[in-house]
C-alpha positions, 0 to 999 in steps of 0.5 A: 499695398505691400501685400499685393505687390509682394504677391504680384512679384512672387507670382511673377518670379515663381513663373520665371524661375520654374521656366528657367529650371525647365529650360535648363533641364531640357537637353538634347531631348532628355530631362537633365535638371540641375543637381541642386538649388541653393535658394534664399530662405524667404523664397519658399516658392523655390522649394515648391518648384524643387519638389515639383521637379524633384530637384534637391534644394538647400536653403540659405540664410545670411544671418546668424544661427541665433537669429534664425532660431528666433525666426522659428519662434515668432509665433511663440513670441506672438502667443506670449504677447512679446510681439508685435511692438512699435518701439521705445514708446510702446514697450521697455526695449530692455525687457528680457525675452524669456519664451525662446528655448535656449535664449531665456534671459539672453535677448531683449526686445531691442535685440529682436528682428526689426519685423517684430516692430509692427502694429498688429500680429496679423501684419502681412510682413510679419506673417510673411516671415512666419510662413517663409520660415516654416517652409525652410525645413522642407529643404535638404539642408541649411547654409548659415553665415556663421561658424561653429565655435561662435554659435555651436549651441544654436546650430545644434538646436536648429538640428531639430529642424534640419538634417544637415546644416553647413556653417560657412561664416564668419558673419560679414561685419562681425568685427565692425559690430564689436568695434561700435560698442564701447563695452565690447572693446576688450581683448575678447575682440582679438579672441573672436577675430582669431576664431573667425580666421581659424574657421575659414583656414584649411581644416577650420570648421567653415572650410571643412563644411564648405568641402562637405557641402560640395561633396554632398552636392556632388553626391546628388548628381545623377548621370554625371550632372553637376550643375547648380542653380542659385537664387536669392 
């Protein structure tokens, strides 16, 4: 049922989104498309349309670099028999995951994305995220809601998929997450808070990356067209 609804809504959205871009691009009898599209990472149809209309597109994920890297290894997790699982009654949730490069021994089953908790490997929702994630590198760049000092190693690894990565965090709710964990109520909270604040200050990594993103979008402009379409 979920699969059939998903295909219906995606087909409808694809058609409407393409019509929107075509209407935006037809000005005074000339084809002047938006300079750039910024689309959610699970909307690969936007990449299809951007390629068809030769419009640059940047993909955007609202979670961390670590989580994004994990999504790129969902197929590997299935091959290794780590997923899918249904929960504590199905597997030891504290079992260490060892097959994701750079995260060996770091993640536990309970740390994996919720979509891993399915009955079958061919579950439509799980396969949907595998397919959408695989399409993301076709975009011109990736925007992540994180900051460099927090996830430098994972951002670097994602560089194997993307030529340009813009970290524009900090993550929403980062401090709430630490506050809920008794073991994390240490002085390190102040350190992380300071790092997050520094990243968005003028001269900070996220502030600088935002300026770089703006400049890169401007450089895509043809004939002075600087419009941006965002979908997500």
